[in-house]
mmCIF file of the N, C-alpha and C atoms, coordinates in Angstrom:
data_MODEL
# 
_entry.id   MODEL 
# 
loop_
_atom_site.group_PDB 
_atom_site.id 
_atom_site.type_symbol 
_atom_site.label_atom_id 
_atom_site.label_alt_id 
_atom_site.label_comp_id 
_atom_site.label_asym_id 
_atom_site.label_entity_id 
_atom_site.label_seq_id 
_atom_site.pdbx_PDB_ins_code 
_atom_site.Cartn_x 
_atom_site.Cartn_y 
_atom_site.Cartn_z 
_atom_site.occupancy 
_atom_site.B_iso_or_equiv 
_atom_site.pdbx_formal_charge 
_atom_site.auth_seq_id 
_atom_site.auth_comp_id 
_atom_site.auth_asym_id 
_atom_site.auth_atom_id 
_atom_site.pdbx_PDB_model_num 
ATOM 1   N N  . MET A 1 1  ? 14.275 -16.206 26.202 1.00 0.00 ? 1  MET A N  1 
ATOM 2   C CA . MET A 1 1  ? 14.449 -16.615 24.835 1.00 0.00 ? 1  MET A CA 1 
ATOM 3   C C  . MET A 1 1  ? 15.603 -17.619 24.779 1.00 0.00 ? 1  MET A C  1 
ATOM 4   N N  . PRO A 1 2  ? 15.313 -18.921 24.723 1.00 0.00 ? 2  PRO A N  1 
ATOM 5   C CA . PRO A 1 2  ? 16.368 -19.936 24.681 1.00 0.00 ? 2  PRO A CA 1 
ATOM 6   C C  . PRO A 1 2  ? 17.216 -19.819 23.418 1.00 0.00 ? 2  PRO A C  1 
ATOM 7   N N  . ARG A 1 3  ? 18.535 -19.951 23.600 1.00 0.00 ? 3  ARG A N  1 
ATOM 8   C CA . ARG A 1 3  ? 19.466 -19.849 22.480 1.00 0.00 ? 3  ARG A CA 1 
ATOM 9   C C  . ARG A 1 3  ? 19.990 -21.215 22.084 1.00 0.00 ? 3  ARG A C  1 
ATOM 10  N N  . VAL A 1 4  ? 20.324 -21.340 20.835 1.00 0.00 ? 4  VAL A N  1 
ATOM 11  C CA . VAL A 1 4  ? 21.031 -22.512 20.331 1.00 0.00 ? 4  VAL A CA 1 
ATOM 12  C C  . VAL A 1 4  ? 22.496 -22.128 20.297 1.00 0.00 ? 4  VAL A C  1 
ATOM 13  N N  . LYS A 1 5  ? 23.331 -22.866 21.006 1.00 0.00 ? 5  LYS A N  1 
ATOM 14  C CA . LYS A 1 5  ? 24.753 -22.525 21.096 1.00 0.00 ? 5  LYS A CA 1 
ATOM 15  C C  . LYS A 1 5  ? 25.509 -23.173 19.944 1.00 0.00 ? 5  LYS A C  1 
ATOM 16  N N  . ILE A 1 6  ? 25.697 -22.393 18.890 1.00 0.00 ? 6  ILE A N  1 
ATOM 17  C CA . ILE A 1 6  ? 26.426 -22.837 17.705 1.00 0.00 ? 6  ILE A CA 1 
ATOM 18  C C  . ILE A 1 6  ? 27.738 -22.057 17.681 1.00 0.00 ? 6  ILE A C  1 
ATOM 19  N N  . PRO A 1 7  ? 28.869 -22.754 17.781 1.00 0.00 ? 7  PRO A N  1 
ATOM 20  C CA . PRO A 1 7  ? 30.146 -22.040 17.821 1.00 0.00 ? 7  PRO A CA 1 
ATOM 21  C C  . PRO A 1 7  ? 30.526 -21.427 16.474 1.00 0.00 ? 7  PRO A C  1 
ATOM 22  N N  . ASN A 1 8  ? 31.283 -20.352 16.543 1.00 0.00 ? 8  ASN A N  1 
ATOM 23  C CA . ASN A 1 8  ? 31.922 -19.740 15.371 1.00 0.00 ? 8  ASN A CA 1 
ATOM 24  C C  . ASN A 1 8  ? 30.950 -19.229 14.311 1.00 0.00 ? 8  ASN A C  1 
ATOM 25  N N  . ILE A 1 9  ? 29.869 -18.613 14.738 1.00 0.00 ? 9  ILE A N  1 
ATOM 26  C CA . ILE A 1 9  ? 28.960 -17.963 13.796 1.00 0.00 ? 9  ILE A CA 1 
ATOM 27  C C  . ILE A 1 9  ? 28.743 -16.524 14.256 1.00 0.00 ? 9  ILE A C  1 
ATOM 28  N N  . PRO A 1 10 ? 28.447 -15.618 13.334 1.00 0.00 ? 10 PRO A N  1 
ATOM 29  C CA . PRO A 1 10 ? 28.241 -14.210 13.723 1.00 0.00 ? 10 PRO A CA 1 
ATOM 30  C C  . PRO A 1 10 ? 26.810 -13.889 14.144 1.00 0.00 ? 10 PRO A C  1 
ATOM 31  N N  . TRP A 1 11 ? 25.930 -14.902 14.202 1.00 0.00 ? 11 TRP A N  1 
ATOM 32  C CA . TRP A 1 11 ? 24.524 -14.674 14.497 1.00 0.00 ? 11 TRP A CA 1 
ATOM 33  C C  . TRP A 1 11 ? 24.126 -15.288 15.830 1.00 0.00 ? 11 TRP A C  1 
ATOM 34  N N  . ARG A 1 12 ? 23.055 -14.794 16.392 1.00 0.00 ? 12 ARG A N  1 
ATOM 35  C CA . ARG A 1 12 ? 22.425 -15.403 17.567 1.00 0.00 ? 12 ARG A CA 1 
ATOM 36  C C  . ARG A 1 12 ? 21.196 -16.156 17.071 1.00 0.00 ? 12 ARG A C  1 
ATOM 37  N N  . VAL A 1 13 ? 21.100 -17.413 17.417 1.00 0.00 ? 13 VAL A N  1 
ATOM 38  C CA . VAL A 1 13 ? 19.993 -18.262 16.979 1.00 0.00 ? 13 VAL A CA 1 
ATOM 39  C C  . VAL A 1 13 ? 19.166 -18.605 18.205 1.00 0.00 ? 13 VAL A C  1 
ATOM 40  N N  . SER A 1 14 ? 17.868 -18.286 18.171 1.00 0.00 ? 14 SER A N  1 
ATOM 41  C CA . SER A 1 14 ? 17.021 -18.441 19.354 1.00 0.00 ? 14 SER A CA 1 
ATOM 42  C C  . SER A 1 14 ? 15.637 -18.951 18.998 1.00 0.00 ? 14 SER A C  1 
ATOM 43  N N  . PHE A 1 15 ? 14.968 -19.447 20.036 1.00 0.00 ? 15 PHE A N  1 
ATOM 44  C CA . PHE A 1 15 ? 13.554 -19.790 19.978 1.00 0.00 ? 15 PHE A CA 1 
ATOM 45  C C  . PHE A 1 15 ? 12.824 -18.811 20.888 1.00 0.00 ? 15 PHE A C  1 
ATOM 46  N N  . TYR A 1 16 ? 11.596 -18.468 20.554 1.00 0.00 ? 16 TYR A N  1 
ATOM 47  C CA . TYR A 1 16 ? 10.728 -17.759 21.484 1.00 0.00 ? 16 TYR A CA 1 
ATOM 48  C C  . TYR A 1 16 ? 9.852  -18.808 22.140 1.00 0.00 ? 16 TYR A C  1 
ATOM 49  N N  . SER A 1 17 ? 9.801  -18.825 23.451 1.00 0.00 ? 17 SER A N  1 
ATOM 50  C CA . SER A 1 17 ? 9.039  -19.866 24.138 1.00 0.00 ? 17 SER A CA 1 
ATOM 51  C C  . SER A 1 17 ? 7.550  -19.807 23.795 1.00 0.00 ? 17 SER A C  1 
ATOM 52  N N  . PHE A 1 18 ? 7.010  -18.637 23.487 1.00 0.00 ? 18 PHE A N  1 
ATOM 53  C CA . PHE A 1 18 ? 5.593  -18.549 23.156 1.00 0.00 ? 18 PHE A CA 1 
ATOM 54  C C  . PHE A 1 18 ? 5.312  -18.966 21.712 1.00 0.00 ? 18 PHE A C  1 
ATOM 55  N N  . ASP A 1 19 ? 6.353  -19.206 20.912 1.00 0.00 ? 19 ASP A N  1 
ATOM 56  C CA . ASP A 1 19 ? 6.201  -19.630 19.521 1.00 0.00 ? 19 ASP A CA 1 
ATOM 57  C C  . ASP A 1 19 ? 6.202  -21.140 19.351 1.00 0.00 ? 19 ASP A C  1 
ATOM 58  N N  . LEU A 1 20 ? 6.307  -21.908 20.424 1.00 0.00 ? 20 LEU A N  1 
ATOM 59  C CA . LEU A 1 20 ? 6.520  -23.340 20.303 1.00 0.00 ? 20 LEU A CA 1 
ATOM 60  C C  . LEU A 1 20 ? 5.314  -24.082 19.720 1.00 0.00 ? 20 LEU A C  1 
ATOM 61  N N  . ARG A 1 21 ? 4.159  -23.446 19.634 1.00 0.00 ? 21 ARG A N  1 
ATOM 62  C CA . ARG A 1 21 ? 2.987  -24.099 19.035 1.00 0.00 ? 21 ARG A CA 1 
ATOM 63  C C  . ARG A 1 21 ? 2.926  -23.877 17.523 1.00 0.00 ? 21 ARG A C  1 
ATOM 64  N N  . GLU A 1 22 ? 3.785  -23.022 16.992 1.00 0.00 ? 22 GLU A N  1 
ATOM 65  C CA . GLU A 1 22 ? 3.852  -22.804 15.549 1.00 0.00 ? 22 GLU A CA 1 
ATOM 66  C C  . GLU A 1 22 ? 4.693  -23.899 14.908 1.00 0.00 ? 22 GLU A C  1 
ATOM 67  N N  . ARG A 1 23 ? 4.691  -23.922 13.593 1.00 0.00 ? 23 ARG A N  1 
ATOM 68  C CA . ARG A 1 23 ? 5.612  -24.794 12.861 1.00 0.00 ? 23 ARG A CA 1 
ATOM 69  C C  . ARG A 1 23 ? 7.022  -24.525 13.378 1.00 0.00 ? 23 ARG A C  1 
ATOM 70  N N  . ARG A 1 24 ? 7.827  -25.567 13.517 1.00 0.00 ? 24 ARG A N  1 
ATOM 71  C CA . ARG A 1 24 ? 9.156  -25.432 14.116 1.00 0.00 ? 24 ARG A CA 1 
ATOM 72  C C  . ARG A 1 24 ? 9.991  -24.417 13.332 1.00 0.00 ? 24 ARG A C  1 
ATOM 73  N N  . HIS A 1 25 ? 10.620 -23.498 14.060 1.00 0.00 ? 25 HIS A N  1 
ATOM 74  C CA . HIS A 1 25 ? 11.417 -22.435 13.447 1.00 0.00 ? 25 HIS A CA 1 
ATOM 75  C C  . HIS A 1 25 ? 12.402 -21.865 14.449 1.00 0.00 ? 25 HIS A C  1 
ATOM 76  N N  . VAL A 1 26 ? 13.332 -21.067 13.943 1.00 0.00 ? 26 VAL A N  1 
ATOM 77  C CA . VAL A 1 26 ? 14.266 -20.313 14.779 1.00 0.00 ? 26 VAL A CA 1 
ATOM 78  C C  . VAL A 1 26 ? 14.234 -18.852 14.338 1.00 0.00 ? 26 VAL A C  1 
ATOM 79  N N  . HIS A 1 27 ? 14.670 -18.007 15.247 1.00 0.00 ? 27 HIS A N  1 
ATOM 80  C CA . HIS A 1 27 ? 14.880 -16.596 14.949 1.00 0.00 ? 27 HIS A CA 1 
ATOM 81  C C  . HIS A 1 27 ? 16.388 -16.370 14.942 1.00 0.00 ? 27 HIS A C  1 
ATOM 82  N N  . VAL A 1 28 ? 16.858 -15.643 13.941 1.00 0.00 ? 28 VAL A N  1 
ATOM 83  C CA . VAL A 1 28 ? 18.289 -15.376 13.791 1.00 0.00 ? 28 VAL A CA 1 
ATOM 84  C C  . VAL A 1 28 ? 18.481 -13.870 13.884 1.00 0.00 ? 28 VAL A C  1 
ATOM 85  N N  . PHE A 1 29 ? 19.460 -13.455 14.703 1.00 0.00 ? 29 PHE A N  1 
ATOM 86  C CA . PHE A 1 29 ? 19.699 -12.039 14.978 1.00 0.00 ? 29 PHE A CA 1 
ATOM 87  C C  . PHE A 1 29 ? 21.157 -11.671 14.738 1.00 0.00 ? 29 PHE A C  1 
ATOM 88  N N  . ARG A 1 30 ? 21.379 -10.477 14.301 1.00 0.00 ? 30 ARG A N  1 
ATOM 89  C CA . ARG A 1 30 ? 22.696 -9.837  14.280 1.00 0.00 ? 30 ARG A CA 1 
ATOM 90  C C  . ARG A 1 30 ? 22.450 -8.343  14.244 1.00 0.00 ? 30 ARG A C  1 
ATOM 91  N N  . GLU A 1 31 ? 23.078 -7.665  15.186 1.00 0.00 ? 31 GLU A N  1 
ATOM 92  C CA . GLU A 1 31 ? 22.874 -6.225  15.322 1.00 0.00 ? 31 GLU A CA 1 
ATOM 93  C C  . GLU A 1 31 ? 21.368 -5.936  15.385 1.00 0.00 ? 31 GLU A C  1 
ATOM 94  N N  . ARG A 1 32 ? 20.835 -5.127  14.486 1.00 0.00 ? 32 ARG A N  1 
ATOM 95  C CA . ARG A 1 32 ? 19.401 -4.803  14.501 1.00 0.00 ? 32 ARG A CA 1 
ATOM 96  C C  . ARG A 1 32 ? 18.611 -5.598  13.463 1.00 0.00 ? 32 ARG A C  1 
ATOM 97  N N  . MET A 1 33 ? 19.252 -6.617  12.899 1.00 0.00 ? 33 MET A N  1 
ATOM 98  C CA . MET A 1 33 ? 18.597 -7.433  11.883 1.00 0.00 ? 33 MET A CA 1 
ATOM 99  C C  . MET A 1 33 ? 18.021 -8.692  12.518 1.00 0.00 ? 33 MET A C  1 
ATOM 100 N N  . GLU A 1 34 ? 16.954 -9.200  11.923 1.00 0.00 ? 34 GLU A N  1 
ATOM 101 C CA . GLU A 1 34 ? 16.328 -10.424 12.418 1.00 0.00 ? 34 GLU A CA 1 
ATOM 102 C C  . GLU A 1 34 ? 15.622 -11.119 11.255 1.00 0.00 ? 34 GLU A C  1 
ATOM 103 N N  . CYS A 1 35 ? 15.649 -12.441 11.291 1.00 0.00 ? 35 CYS A N  1 
ATOM 104 C CA . CYS A 1 35 ? 14.830 -13.212 10.365 1.00 0.00 ? 35 CYS A CA 1 
ATOM 105 C C  . CYS A 1 35 ? 14.269 -14.425 11.088 1.00 0.00 ? 35 CYS A C  1 
ATOM 106 N N  . LYS A 1 36 ? 13.193 -14.936 10.546 1.00 0.00 ? 36 LYS A N  1 
ATOM 107 C CA . LYS A 1 36 ? 12.555 -16.137 11.082 1.00 0.00 ? 36 LYS A CA 1 
ATOM 108 C C  . LYS A 1 36 ? 12.693 -17.205 10.005 1.00 0.00 ? 36 LYS A C  1 
ATOM 109 N N  . VAL A 1 37 ? 13.194 -18.382 10.422 1.00 0.00 ? 37 VAL A N  1 
ATOM 110 C CA . VAL A 1 37 ? 13.467 -19.451 9.463  1.00 0.00 ? 37 VAL A CA 1 
ATOM 111 C C  . VAL A 1 37 ? 12.709 -20.700 9.876  1.00 0.00 ? 37 VAL A C  1 
ATOM 112 N N  . TRP A 1 38 ? 11.857 -21.197 8.978  1.00 0.00 ? 38 TRP A N  1 
ATOM 113 C CA . TRP A 1 38 ? 11.188 -22.465 9.217  1.00 0.00 ? 38 TRP A CA 1 
ATOM 114 C C  . TRP A 1 38 ? 12.214 -23.582 9.114  1.00 0.00 ? 38 TRP A C  1 
ATOM 115 N N  . ILE A 1 39 ? 12.156 -24.545 10.035 1.00 0.00 ? 39 ILE A N  1 
ATOM 116 C CA . ILE A 1 39 ? 13.081 -25.678 9.984  1.00 0.00 ? 39 ILE A CA 1 
ATOM 117 C C  . ILE A 1 39 ? 12.335 -27.005 9.946  1.00 0.00 ? 39 ILE A C  1 
ATOM 118 N N  . GLU A 1 40 ? 11.026 -26.949 9.840  1.00 0.00 ? 40 GLU A N  1 
ATOM 119 C CA . GLU A 1 40 ? 10.199 -28.145 9.749  1.00 0.00 ? 40 GLU A CA 1 
ATOM 120 C C  . GLU A 1 40 ? 9.613  -28.210 8.339  1.00 0.00 ? 40 GLU A C  1 
ATOM 121 N N  . ASN A 1 41 ? 9.648  -29.389 7.735  1.00 0.00 ? 41 ASN A N  1 
ATOM 122 C CA . ASN A 1 41 ? 9.195  -29.545 6.345  1.00 0.00 ? 41 ASN A CA 1 
ATOM 123 C C  . ASN A 1 41 ? 10.024 -28.694 5.393  1.00 0.00 ? 41 ASN A C  1 
ATOM 124 N N  . GLY A 1 42 ? 11.325 -28.703 5.595  1.00 0.00 ? 42 GLY A N  1 
ATOM 125 C CA . GLY A 1 42 ? 12.241 -27.923 4.769  1.00 0.00 ? 42 GLY A CA 1 
ATOM 126 C C  . GLY A 1 42 ? 12.726 -26.689 5.498  1.00 0.00 ? 42 GLY A C  1 
ATOM 127 N N  . ILE A 1 43 ? 13.807 -26.141 5.014  1.00 0.00 ? 43 ILE A N  1 
ATOM 128 C CA . ILE A 1 43 ? 14.399 -24.933 5.592  1.00 0.00 ? 43 ILE A CA 1 
ATOM 129 C C  . ILE A 1 43 ? 14.095 -23.778 4.650  1.00 0.00 ? 43 ILE A C  1 
ATOM 130 N N  . GLU A 1 44 ? 13.373 -22.772 5.176  1.00 0.00 ? 44 GLU A N  1 
ATOM 131 C CA . GLU A 1 44 ? 13.023 -21.629 4.335  1.00 0.00 ? 44 GLU A CA 1 
ATOM 132 C C  . GLU A 1 44 ? 12.772 -20.394 5.197  1.00 0.00 ? 44 GLU A C  1 
ATOM 133 N N  . ILE A 1 45 ? 12.966 -19.255 4.599  1.00 0.00 ? 45 ILE A N  1 
ATOM 134 C CA . ILE A 1 45 ? 12.751 -17.983 5.293  1.00 0.00 ? 45 ILE A CA 1 
ATOM 135 C C  . ILE A 1 45 ? 11.254 -17.732 5.441  1.00 0.00 ? 45 ILE A C  1 
ATOM 136 N N  . ALA A 1 46 ? 10.811 -17.496 6.679  1.00 0.00 ? 46 ALA A N  1 
ATOM 137 C CA . ALA A 1 46 ? 9.426  -17.090 6.928  1.00 0.00 ? 46 ALA A CA 1 
ATOM 138 C C  . ALA A 1 46 ? 9.299  -15.584 6.687  1.00 0.00 ? 46 ALA A C  1 
ATOM 139 N N  . TRP A 1 47 ? 10.226 -14.833 7.252  1.00 0.00 ? 47 TRP A N  1 
ATOM 140 C CA . TRP A 1 47 ? 10.314 -13.401 6.994  1.00 0.00 ? 47 TRP A CA 1 
ATOM 141 C C  . TRP A 1 47 ? 11.714 -12.907 7.322  1.00 0.00 ? 47 TRP A C  1 
ATOM 142 N N  . ASN A 1 48 ? 12.061 -11.761 6.781  1.00 0.00 ? 48 ASN A N  1 
ATOM 143 C CA . ASN A 1 48 ? 13.397 -11.182 6.945  1.00 0.00 ? 48 ASN A CA 1 
ATOM 144 C C  . ASN A 1 48 ? 13.268 -9.693  7.229  1.00 0.00 ? 48 ASN A C  1 
ATOM 145 N N  . ARG A 1 49 ? 13.992 -9.249  8.225  1.00 0.00 ? 49 ARG A N  1 
ATOM 146 C CA . ARG A 1 49 ? 14.040 -7.829  8.550  1.00 0.00 ? 49 ARG A CA 1 
ATOM 147 C C  . ARG A 1 49 ? 15.485 -7.354  8.452  1.00 0.00 ? 49 ARG A C  1 
ATOM 148 N N  . ASP A 1 50 ? 15.858 -6.858  7.267  1.00 0.00 ? 50 ASP A N  1 
ATOM 149 C CA . ASP A 1 50 ? 17.094 -6.122  7.026  1.00 0.00 ? 50 ASP A CA 1 
ATOM 150 C C  . ASP A 1 50 ? 18.339 -6.953  6.725  1.00 0.00 ? 50 ASP A C  1 
ATOM 151 N N  . PHE A 1 51 ? 18.302 -8.273  6.777  1.00 0.00 ? 51 PHE A N  1 
ATOM 152 C CA . PHE A 1 51 ? 19.471 -9.032  6.353  1.00 0.00 ? 51 PHE A CA 1 
ATOM 153 C C  . PHE A 1 51 ? 19.600 -8.934  4.835  1.00 0.00 ? 51 PHE A C  1 
ATOM 154 N N  . PRO A 1 52 ? 20.811 -8.690  4.314  1.00 0.00 ? 52 PRO A N  1 
ATOM 155 C CA . PRO A 1 52 ? 20.985 -8.725  2.853  1.00 0.00 ? 52 PRO A CA 1 
ATOM 156 C C  . PRO A 1 52 ? 20.851 -10.161 2.331  1.00 0.00 ? 52 PRO A C  1 
ATOM 157 N N  . GLU A 1 53 ? 20.468 -10.296 1.084  1.00 0.00 ? 53 GLU A N  1 
ATOM 158 C CA . GLU A 1 53 ? 20.205 -11.612 0.501  1.00 0.00 ? 53 GLU A CA 1 
ATOM 159 C C  . GLU A 1 53 ? 21.404 -12.552 0.618  1.00 0.00 ? 53 GLU A C  1 
ATOM 160 N N  . VAL A 1 54 ? 22.609 -12.046 0.403  1.00 0.00 ? 54 VAL A N  1 
ATOM 161 C CA . VAL A 1 54 ? 23.792 -12.905 0.490  1.00 0.00 ? 54 VAL A CA 1 
ATOM 162 C C  . VAL A 1 54 ? 23.950 -13.471 1.905  1.00 0.00 ? 54 VAL A C  1 
ATOM 163 N N  . GLU A 1 55 ? 23.616 -12.680 2.901  1.00 0.00 ? 55 GLU A N  1 
ATOM 164 C CA . GLU A 1 55 ? 23.705 -13.162 4.274  1.00 0.00 ? 55 GLU A CA 1 
ATOM 165 C C  . GLU A 1 55 ? 22.587 -14.163 4.585  1.00 0.00 ? 55 GLU A C  1 
ATOM 166 N N  . ILE A 1 56 ? 21.428 -13.969 4.005  1.00 0.00 ? 56 ILE A N  1 
ATOM 167 C CA . ILE A 1 56 ? 20.341 -14.943 4.165  1.00 0.00 ? 56 ILE A CA 1 
ATOM 168 C C  . ILE A 1 56 ? 20.789 -16.304 3.654  1.00 0.00 ? 56 ILE A C  1 
ATOM 169 N N  . ASN A 1 57 ? 21.453 -16.330 2.518  1.00 0.00 ? 57 ASN A N  1 
ATOM 170 C CA . ASN A 1 57 ? 21.956 -17.598 1.981  1.00 0.00 ? 57 ASN A CA 1 
ATOM 171 C C  . ASN A 1 57 ? 22.940 -18.252 2.944  1.00 0.00 ? 57 ASN A C  1 
ATOM 172 N N  . ASP A 1 58 ? 23.806 -17.454 3.560  1.00 0.00 ? 58 ASP A N  1 
ATOM 173 C CA . ASP A 1 58 ? 24.747 -17.984 4.562  1.00 0.00 ? 58 ASP A CA 1 
ATOM 174 C C  . ASP A 1 58 ? 24.005 -18.519 5.784  1.00 0.00 ? 58 ASP A C  1 
ATOM 175 N N  . ILE A 1 59 ? 22.982 -17.816 6.211  1.00 0.00 ? 59 ILE A N  1 
ATOM 176 C CA . ILE A 1 59 ? 22.179 -18.249 7.365  1.00 0.00 ? 59 ILE A CA 1 
ATOM 177 C C  . ILE A 1 59 ? 21.503 -19.585 7.069  1.00 0.00 ? 59 ILE A C  1 
ATOM 178 N N  . LEU A 1 60 ? 20.933 -19.712 5.882  1.00 0.00 ? 60 LEU A N  1 
ATOM 179 C CA . LEU A 1 60 ? 20.272 -20.964 5.520  1.00 0.00 ? 60 LEU A CA 1 
ATOM 180 C C  . LEU A 1 60 ? 21.258 -22.130 5.489  1.00 0.00 ? 60 LEU A C  1 
ATOM 181 N N  . ARG A 1 61 ? 22.467 -21.888 4.982  1.00 0.00 ? 61 ARG A N  1 
ATOM 182 C CA . ARG A 1 61 ? 23.501 -22.936 4.982  1.00 0.00 ? 61 ARG A CA 1 
ATOM 183 C C  . ARG A 1 61 ? 23.907 -23.297 6.399  1.00 0.00 ? 61 ARG A C  1 
ATOM 184 N N  . MET A 1 62 ? 24.068 -22.293 7.275  1.00 0.00 ? 62 MET A N  1 
ATOM 185 C CA . MET A 1 62 ? 24.438 -22.532 8.666  1.00 0.00 ? 62 MET A CA 1 
ATOM 186 C C  . MET A 1 62 ? 23.369 -23.363 9.367  1.00 0.00 ? 62 MET A C  1 
ATOM 187 N N  . ILE A 1 63 ? 22.117 -23.050 9.115  1.00 0.00 ? 63 ILE A N  1 
ATOM 188 C CA . ILE A 1 63 ? 21.032 -23.811 9.737  1.00 0.00 ? 63 ILE A CA 1 
ATOM 189 C C  . ILE A 1 63 ? 21.032 -25.248 9.230  1.00 0.00 ? 63 ILE A C  1 
ATOM 190 N N  . GLU A 1 64 ? 21.212 -25.423 7.938  1.00 0.00 ? 64 GLU A N  1 
ATOM 191 C CA . GLU A 1 64 ? 21.250 -26.778 7.387  1.00 0.00 ? 64 GLU A CA 1 
ATOM 192 C C  . GLU A 1 64 ? 22.389 -27.588 8.010  1.00 0.00 ? 64 GLU A C  1 
ATOM 193 N N  . LEU A 1 65 ? 23.559 -26.978 8.157  1.00 0.00 ? 65 LEU A N  1 
ATOM 194 C CA . LEU A 1 65 ? 24.708 -27.681 8.735  1.00 0.00 ? 65 LEU A CA 1 
ATOM 195 C C  . LEU A 1 65 ? 24.520 -28.003 10.209 1.00 0.00 ? 65 LEU A C  1 
ATOM 196 N N  . ASN A 1 66 ? 23.705 -27.232 10.910 1.00 0.00 ? 66 ASN A N  1 
ATOM 197 C CA . ASN A 1 66 ? 23.522 -27.399 12.357 1.00 0.00 ? 66 ASN A CA 1 
ATOM 198 C C  . ASN A 1 66 ? 22.111 -27.844 12.724 1.00 0.00 ? 66 ASN A C  1 
ATOM 199 N N  . LEU A 1 67 ? 21.400 -28.401 11.768 1.00 0.00 ? 67 LEU A N  1 
ATOM 200 C CA . LEU A 1 67 ? 19.999 -28.740 12.004 1.00 0.00 ? 67 LEU A CA 1 
ATOM 201 C C  . LEU A 1 67 ? 19.831 -29.759 13.130 1.00 0.00 ? 67 LEU A C  1 
ATOM 202 N N  . ASN A 1 68 ? 20.713 -30.740 13.241 1.00 0.00 ? 68 ASN A N  1 
ATOM 203 C CA . ASN A 1 68 ? 20.605 -31.715 14.331 1.00 0.00 ? 68 ASN A CA 1 
ATOM 204 C C  . ASN A 1 68 ? 20.717 -31.035 15.691 1.00 0.00 ? 68 ASN A C  1 
ATOM 205 N N  . LEU A 1 69 ? 21.694 -30.143 15.853 1.00 0.00 ? 69 LEU A N  1 
ATOM 206 C CA . LEU A 1 69 ? 21.866 -29.416 17.105 1.00 0.00 ? 69 LEU A CA 1 
ATOM 207 C C  . LEU A 1 69 ? 20.644 -28.546 17.401 1.00 0.00 ? 69 LEU A C  1 
ATOM 208 N N  . ILE A 1 70 ? 20.126 -27.880 16.396 1.00 0.00 ? 70 ILE A N  1 
ATOM 209 C CA . ILE A 1 70 ? 18.948 -27.030 16.570 1.00 0.00 ? 70 ILE A CA 1 
ATOM 210 C C  . ILE A 1 70 ? 17.753 -27.869 17.016 1.00 0.00 ? 70 ILE A C  1 
ATOM 211 N N  . ASN A 1 71 ? 17.532 -28.996 16.352 1.00 0.00 ? 71 ASN A N  1 
ATOM 212 C CA . ASN A 1 71 ? 16.401 -29.853 16.723 1.00 0.00 ? 71 ASN A CA 1 
ATOM 213 C C  . ASN A 1 71 ? 16.574 -30.457 18.110 1.00 0.00 ? 71 ASN A C  1 
ATOM 214 N N  . GLU A 1 72 ? 17.796 -30.841 18.484 1.00 0.00 ? 72 GLU A N  1 
ATOM 215 C CA . GLU A 1 72 ? 18.047 -31.358 19.840 1.00 0.00 ? 72 GLU A CA 1 
ATOM 216 C C  . GLU A 1 72 ? 17.737 -30.291 20.878 1.00 0.00 ? 72 GLU A C  1 
ATOM 217 N N  . THR A 1 73 ? 18.142 -29.069 20.637 1.00 0.00 ? 73 THR A N  1 
ATOM 218 C CA . THR A 1 73 ? 17.875 -27.965 21.556 1.00 0.00 ? 73 THR A CA 1 
ATOM 219 C C  . THR A 1 73 ? 16.369 -27.738 21.667 1.00 0.00 ? 73 THR A C  1 
ATOM 220 N N  . TYR A 1 74 ? 15.678 -27.775 20.553 1.00 0.00 ? 74 TYR A N  1 
ATOM 221 C CA . TYR A 1 74 ? 14.230 -27.597 20.540 1.00 0.00 ? 74 TYR A CA 1 
ATOM 222 C C  . TYR A 1 74 ? 13.541 -28.685 21.364 1.00 0.00 ? 74 TYR A C  1 
ATOM 223 N N  . GLU A 1 75 ? 13.960 -29.932 21.159 1.00 0.00 ? 75 GLU A N  1 
ATOM 224 C CA . GLU A 1 75 ? 13.367 -31.050 21.894 1.00 0.00 ? 75 GLU A CA 1 
ATOM 225 C C  . GLU A 1 75 ? 13.596 -30.911 23.389 1.00 0.00 ? 75 GLU A C  1 
ATOM 226 N N  . GLN A 1 76 ? 14.747 -30.404 23.800 1.00 0.00 ? 76 GLN A N  1 
ATOM 227 C CA . GLN A 1 76 ? 15.027 -30.192 25.230 1.00 0.00 ? 76 GLN A CA 1 
ATOM 228 C C  . GLN A 1 76 ? 14.062 -29.176 25.815 1.00 0.00 ? 76 GLN A C  1 
ATOM 229 N N  . LEU A 1 77 ? 13.650 -28.191 25.034 1.00 0.00 ? 77 LEU A N  1 
ATOM 230 C CA . LEU A 1 77 ? 12.692 -27.190 25.514 1.00 0.00 ? 77 LEU A CA 1 
ATOM 231 C C  . LEU A 1 77 ? 11.330 -27.812 25.785 1.00 0.00 ? 77 LEU A C  1 
ATOM 232 N N  . LEU A 1 78 ? 10.979 -28.798 24.994 1.00 0.00 ? 78 LEU A N  1 
ATOM 233 C CA . LEU A 1 78 ? 9.673  -29.433 25.142 1.00 0.00 ? 78 LEU A CA 1 
ATOM 234 C C  . LEU A 1 78 ? 9.627  -30.447 26.267 1.00 0.00 ? 78 LEU A C  1 
ATOM 235 N N  . ALA A 1 79 ? 10.807 -30.912 26.687 1.00 0.00 ? 79 ALA A N  1 
ATOM 236 C CA . ALA A 1 79 ? 10.863 -31.965 27.731 1.00 0.00 ? 79 ALA A CA 1 
ATOM 237 C C  . ALA A 1 79 ? 10.484 -31.424 29.103 1.00 0.00 ? 79 ALA A C  1 
# 
């Protein structure tokens, strides 16, 4: 599971290699919580497992701020 190395965040941001044929997205983890976030054609939650709403908003902001890094990491996986 390739990770996106984003400094100073409390979450783990990853891609599943078998998901690369889906619309571009990342999986975000912390403890036993996980969410899937679409990053292609806008940033939006695909699904959420146990993150509180306030934290989802923080996750969406973090993804927006780091979208270039996330997309660069994704492109490296495809190369």
